[in-house]
C-alpha positions in Angstrom: 37.0 38.1 -31.9 37.8 34.7 -32.5 39.2 34.3 -29.0 36.0 35.4 -28.5 33.9 32.9 -30.4 36.3 30.0 -29.2 35.3 31.0 -25.5 31.6 30.5 -26.6 32.4 27.2 -28.4 34.3 25.5 -25.3 31.2 27.0 -23.0 28.6 25.3 -24.9 30.8 22.0 -25.3 31.1 21.9 -21.9 27.7 22.1 -21.4 27.1 19.3 -23.6 29.6 17.5 -21.8 27.7 17.4 -18.0 24.5 16.7 -19.7 23.5 13.1 -18.2 20.6 11.2 -19.8 18.0 9.6 -17.5 19.4 6.0 -16.7 16.5 4.6 -17.9 17.2 6.3 -20.9 20.2 4.8 -21.4 18.6 1.3 -20.5 16.1 2.0 -23.2 18.6 2.5 -25.7 21.2 0.2 -25.1 17.8 -2.6 -25.6 16.9 -0.8 -28.5 20.6 -1.2 -30.0 20.7 -4.6 -28.7 17.6 -6.0 -30.7 18.9 -4.2 -33.9 20.9 -6.0 -35.9 24.6 -4.7 -37.3 23.9 -2.9 -40.4 27.6 -1.4 -42.1 26.6 1.9 -43.1 28.9 5.2 -43.1 28.2 8.4 -40.7 27.5 11.7 -42.2 29.3 14.5 -40.2 26.4 16.8 -41.6 24.0 15.2 -39.5 25.9 15.5 -35.9 24.1 18.3 -34.5 20.6 17.1 -35.4 21.6 14.2 -33.8 22.4 15.9 -30.5 19.9 18.4 -30.4 17.4 15.0 -30.3 19.6 13.5 -27.7 18.9 16.5 -25.9 15.6 16.5 -26.0 15.1 13.1 -25.2 17.0 14.1 -22.2 15.2 16.8 -20.8 11.3 15.9 -22.5 11.1 12.1 -23.1 10.1 11.8 -19.4 7.0 13.1 -17.7 7.4 14.7 -14.7 10.8 14.3 -13.3 11.9 16.8 -11.2 11.2 18.6 -7.8 10.4 22.3 -7.5 9.3 25.2 -5.0 6.9 27.7 -4.8 9.7 29.6 -2.9 6.6 30.6 -0.5 3.6 28.8 0.5 -0.6 29.3 -0.4 -2.7 30.7 2.0 -6.3 29.8 3.0 -6.3 26.4 1.6 -5.6 24.5 4.4 -9.5 23.0 4.9 -8.9 21.5 0.7 -5.9 20.0 1.4 -5.7 16.5 2.6 -2.8 15.7 5.0 -0.1 14.8 2.4 -0.8 18.3 -0.2 -0.7 20.3 3.5 2.7 18.9 3.6 3.6 19.7 0.2 2.3 23.2 0.6 4.3 23.6 3.9 7.2 22.7 1.9 6.7 25.0 -0.4 6.1 22.6 -3.9 4.4 23.3 -6.8 4.3 26.6 -8.7 3.1 30.2 -8.0 0.8 31.5 -10.5 -0.9 34.4 -8.7 -2.6 35.5 -12.4 -6.0 37.9 -11.3 -8.9 38.3 -13.6 -11.6 40.9 -12.5 -15.3 40.1 -13.8 -18.3 42.5 -14.4 -20.0 42.1 -10.9 -16.6 43.6 -9.0 -14.9 39.9 -8.2 -11.6 39.0 -8.6 -10.9 35.6 -9.5 -7.0 34.6 -9.2 -5.1 31.4 -10.2 -3.3 31.0 -6.9 -0.9 27.8 -7.7 -0.7 24.6 -9.0 0.3 20.8 -8.4 1.2 18.9 -11.1 2.6 14.8 -11.2 2.0 11.8 -13.2 -1.5 11.1 -11.5 -2.9 14.7 -11.8 -3.2 18.3 -11.8 -4.0 20.5 -8.8 -5.7 24.0 -9.7 -5.7 26.3 -6.5 -8.0 29.1 -7.5 -9.5 32.2 -5.2 -12.8 34.4 -5.6 -13.4 37.5 -3.9 -15.7 40.0 -3.5 -15.8 42.4 -0.9 -19.6 43.3 -1.7 -19.8 39.5 -1.0 -20.0 36.2 -3.4 -24.2 35.0 -4.0 -23.4 31.6 -5.5 -26.5 31.7 -6.7 -26.4 35.0 -8.4 -22.5 33.7 -10.0 -21.1 30.3 -9.4 -17.7 29.8 -10.7 -15.8 26.3 -10.9 -13.2 25.5 -13.3 -14.2 22.8 -15.6 -11.5 22.1 -18.5 -7.3 22.7 -19.2 -6.2 23.0 -22.4 -2.4 23.4 -23.7 0.2 21.8 -25.9 -1.2 18.5 -26.4 -3.5 18.6 -23.3 -7.3 18.7 -23.0 -7.6 18.1 -19.3 -11.2 16.9 -17.9 -11.5 17.7 -14.2 -12.1 14.8 -11.5 -13.4 16.2 -8.7 -13.2 19.7 -6.4 -14.0 21.7 -3.3 -14.5 24.7 -2.2 -15.2 27.3 1.1 -16.8 30.1 1.5 -15.1 32.7 4.2 -17.2 33.1 7.5 -18.6 37.1 6.1 -19.0 35.6 2.6 -16.5 37.5 0.4 -14.1 35.6 -0.1 -13.9 31.5 -1.8 -11.0 29.7 -2.4 -11.6 26.7 -4.0 -9.2 23.4 -5.6 -10.1 21.2 -8.9 -8.3 18.0 -9.5 -7.8 17.7 -13.5 -6.3 14.9 -15.5 -2.7 15.1 -15.8 -1.3 17.6 -18.7 1.0 16.6 -21.1 5.2 17.7 -19.7 5.4 19.5 -22.9 3.4 21.8 -22.4 4.4 25.4 -21.3 1.1 27.6 -21.4 -2.3 26.3 -20.1 -5.6 27.7 -20.8 -8.2 26.9 -17.9 -11.8 27.5 -19.3 -13.9 28.4 -16.5 -18.2 28.5 -16.2 -19.1 31.8 -14.8 -22.9 31.0 -14.0 -25.7 32.4 -12.5 -29.6 32.3 -12.5 -29.6 34.2 -16.0 -27.6 31.4 -17.4 -23.7 30.6 -17.7 -20.4 32.3 -19.7 -17.2 30.5 -20.4 -14.1 32.5 -19.0 -10.7 31.7 -20.3 -7.3 32.5 -18.4 -4.3 31.3 -19.6 -0.6 31.5 -17.6 2.7 30.1 -17.9 3.8 26.6 -17.1 7.1 24.7 -16.2 6.4 21.6 -16.5 10.2 20.8 -14.6 8.2 22.2 -11.7 6.4 18.5 -11.9 6.8 16.1 -8.9 8.8 12.7 -8.7 6.9 9.7 -9.5 7.6 7.3 -6.6 6.2 3.9 -7.4 5.1 3.3 -11.2 4.5 -0.9 -11.7 2.5 -3.3 -12.4 0.2 -5.7 -10.0 -1.6 -8.1 -12.6 -3.6 -9.8 -10.3 -7.5 -10.8 -10.8 -10.1 -10.9 -7.7 -13.4 -13.1 -8.4 -15.9 -12.2 -6.8 -19.4 -13.8 -6.5 -20.8 -11.2 -9.6 -17.4 -11.2 -11.6 -13.9 -10.3 -11.8 -11.6 -7.6 -10.9 -8.6 -7.2 -12.1 -5.6 -5.2 -10.6 -3.6 -4.2 -13.5 -1.4 -1.0 -12.3 -0.2 1.4 -9.3 1.1 4.7 -9.6 2.1 6.9 -6.3 3.2 10.2 -6.9 3.9 12.8 -4.1 0.0 14.2 -4.6 -2.0 10.9 -5.2 -1.9 7.2 -5.5 -3.1 5.5 -8.4 -5.0 2.1 -9.2 -5.9 1.0 -12.7 -7.6 -1.9 -13.7 -10.4 -3.5 -15.2 -14.0 -4.7 -13.8 -16.2 -7.6 -15.5 -19.7 -7.9 -14.0 -21.4 -11.1 -14.8 -24.3 -9.1 -15.4 -25.2 -5.2 -14.9 -25.1 -4.9 -11.1 -28.5 -2.3 -10.0 -25.6 0.0 -8.9 -21.8 -0.8 -10.4 -20.8 2.5 -9.9 -20.8 1.5 -6.1 -19.1 -1.9 -7.1 -15.5 -0.6 -6.0 -16.4 1.6 -3.4 -14.9 -0.7 -0.6 -11.9 -1.8 -1.9 -8.8 -0.5 1.0 -5.2 0.0 0.1 -3.1 -0.6 3.0 0.2 0.9 3.9 2.6 -0.5 6.4 -0.5 -2.4 7.8 -2.8 1.1 8.0 -5.5 2.0 5.8 -4.8 5.0 3.6 -7.2 7.5 2.9 -9.4 6.9 0.0 -10.2 10.1 -2.6 -12.2 8.5 -4.7 -13.1 5.8 -7.8 -14.8 5.2 -10.9 -16.0 2.8 -13.5 -16.4 3.9 -17.1 -17.4 2.1 -20.1 -15.0 1.2 -22.9 -14.6 -1.0 -25.9 -12.1 -3.3 -23.4 -14.7 -3.7 -20.4 -14.9 -1.1 -17.7 -12.3 0.7 -16.8 -11.2 1.0 -12.9 -9.5 3.6 -11.1 -8.9 3.7 -7.2 -7.8 6.7 -5.9 -6.5 7.0 -2.7 -4.2 9.6 -0.4 -0.4 10.0 -1.1 1.6 6.6 0.9 4.1 7.0 3.9 8.1 8.0 3.1 9.1 4.7 5.1 7.1 2.5 3.2 8.0 -1.3 4.3 4.2 -3.0 2.7 1.8 -2.2 0.5 -1.3 -4.3 -0.6 -4.5 -4.0 -1.5 -7.9 -5.4 1.0 -11.1 -6.4 0.2 -12.8 -6.8 2.9 -16.4 -6.9 1.3 -18.2 -6.6 -1.8 -21.9 -6.0 -2.7 -23.8 -8.9 -3.9 -27.2 -9.5 -5.1 -29.6 -12.8 -4.2 -33.0 -13.8 -5.0 -34.7 -15.3 -1.8 -35.8 -18.4 -1.5 -38.2 -18.0 1.1 -39.9 -14.8 -0.3 -43.1 -14.0 1.9 -43.1 -12.6 5.7 -46.2 -13.2 7.4 -48.2 -9.9 8.8 -50.8 -10.8 10.5 -48.6 -11.0 13.4 -45.4 -8.7 14.6 -42.3 -10.7 16.0 -39.7 -9.2 18.1 -37.4 -11.4 16.4 -36.0 -10.6 13.2 -36.2 -12.6 10.5 -32.8 -13.5 8.7 -32.7 -13.3 4.3 -29.8 -14.9 3.6 -28.3 -14.4 6.9 -29.2 -10.4 7.0 -31.7 -9.9 9.8 -34.9 -8.0 9.0 -37.2 -6.7 11.8 -40.5 -5.5 10.7 -41.7 -2.8 13.7 -44.9 -1.6 12.8 -47.1 -1.8 10.4 -49.7 1.4 10.1 -52.4 2.9 7.9 -53.1 6.4 7.0 -56.5 7.5 5.0 -54.5 6.6 1.7 -51.6 4.1 2.4 -50.4 0.7 3.7 -46.8 1.5 5.8 -44.7 -0.8 6.8 -41.8 0.4 9.4 -38.7 -2.3 9.2 -34.9 -2.0 9.8 -31.9 -3.5 9.2 -28.1 -3.4 8.5 -27.3 -0.4 6.7 -26.0 -1.7 3.6 -29.1 -3.9 3.3 -31.8 -3.2 0.4 -34.7 -4.8 -0.5 -35.9 -5.8 -4.2 -39.2 -6.4 -5.3 -41.1 -5.7 -2.3 -45.0 -5.8 -2.9 -47.7 -7.0 -0.2 -50.1 -9.8 -1.2 -53.6 -9.7 0.0 -56.1 -12.0 -1.0 -54.1 -13.3 -3.4 -53.0 -9.9 -4.9 -49.4 -8.4 -5.1 -49.5 -4.3 -4.4 -46.6 -3.2 -5.2 -43.8 -0.7 -3.3 -44.9 3.1 -3.9 -42.3 4.7 -2.3 -39.9 4.7 1.5 -39.8 7.3 3.3 -38.4 8.0 6.7 -34.8 6.7 6.6 -32.7 7.3 9.2 -29.9 5.5 11.1 -30.1 4.2 14.7 -27.6 2.6 17.5 -28.3 -0.1 19.3 -27.3 -1.2 22.8 -24.8 -3.2 21.7 -23.3 -0.6 19.6 -24.5 -2.2 16.3 -25.7 0.4 13.8 -28.6 0.0 11.9 -30.7 1.4 8.8 -34.9 2.2 9.4 -37.6 3.3 7.4 -40.7 2.8 6.2 -42.3 1.2 2.9 -45.5 2.7 1.7 -48.0 0.9 -0.4 -51.4 1.7 -1.6 -54.0 1.0 1.5 -54.5 -2.3 1.4 -57.6 -4.0 3.6 -56.3 -6.1 5.9 -52.3 -7.3 4.3 -51.6 -11.0 4.9 -47.5 -11.2 3.3 -44.9 -9.0 2.5 -43.5 -10.3 -0.7 -40.0 -10.0 -1.3 -37.9 -11.0 -4.2 -34.3 -10.3 -3.7 -32.1 -8.7 -1.6 -28.7 -6.7 -1.7 -25.7 -6.8 0.5 -22.1 -6.3 1.6 -20.3 -9.8 1.4 -17.4 -10.4 3.7 -14.7 -12.0 1.5 -11.4 -11.0 3.5 -9.4 -11.1 0.5 -5.9 -9.6 1.3 -3.4 -8.6 -2.3 0.2 -8.1 -1.3 2.4 -5.5 -3.9 5.7 -6.2 -3.9 7.5 -2.8 -3.1 10.6 -2.1 -6.2 
């Protein structure tokens, strides 16, 4: 018996000897020790087991998502929902298979097929099947929350696709990253239809060691001054599923549609643009938080830069009135942007002006003047994109006003358009 205990002790001792802390953990511990003044104290050997346990805990759990794992097989039927990067990861068998089925009251079967997790996002893949057909108006199903240990992850965005015969729906949803200490996760699905919505919860085991490794994680700390405020790029975090740029936006005034203010910012790798997955601006005490989400970076990364070719601006117009007495075939320049009045017509109740501009131009504070009186714009209709013979893309639409006898001038207070900046911010690759 004693020999068996000795053998077990030696085996466990050997396992402890083979455990190695991550390099960055070693550096952090060393830095902490160097900053701590020497203090003479006696070591109580009774605390050794607790210290060893704490060290093992730090080694395994002190760092987020530091492993690569394999499904062992790939997910099927999600190809049209994958980006190319996610398709490559799936074909390589990376992630965690779940295969948890739940039967719904109408005979449908909801399956959580698998997940992919890293420091940027948590991706959920699910299937809804019903041999009698899926009526999205009668029963729409979508995931809207993930709970777990130290985890409350909200959805960021997702998509789904129904097969040709309408019996199978494949869906994916991106959530905020989950805590790597969570061993069990619960997904809340909203099951809705004409008669209202219910919440369905499905739990499954999660292995945080099957998360994907972060490839780049560093500060950017670069600010760019636009006409309407400052964009500060603070950090970049690149994982196998996504590249996330975080920062803040401080606008000089409440831009009319500030959610679109950052949508034209690009990320280039090796001189080529990376596919944009989305962007967001959210309010906080410290200002407007910015997130730019792009596809994963190429493996052979040689250069990385943020590119600001153009940003939306708003300018009040100095010469605000356009004569309507005679329509010219030549466009009028407003802050360097061409506005072409193409037609003035009347109906029984309205006066209508059809015009064209560059695709991203919008007019603000528009009215028509007759006998010194302003008649404000009621609505804009018949918007369409046209392509000219020389390849230019223009937007044509019709402004509708209250019927006015003998309209004299078109009054425009300001104009929204895209201004070219051609700014490039190089991100060092560490």
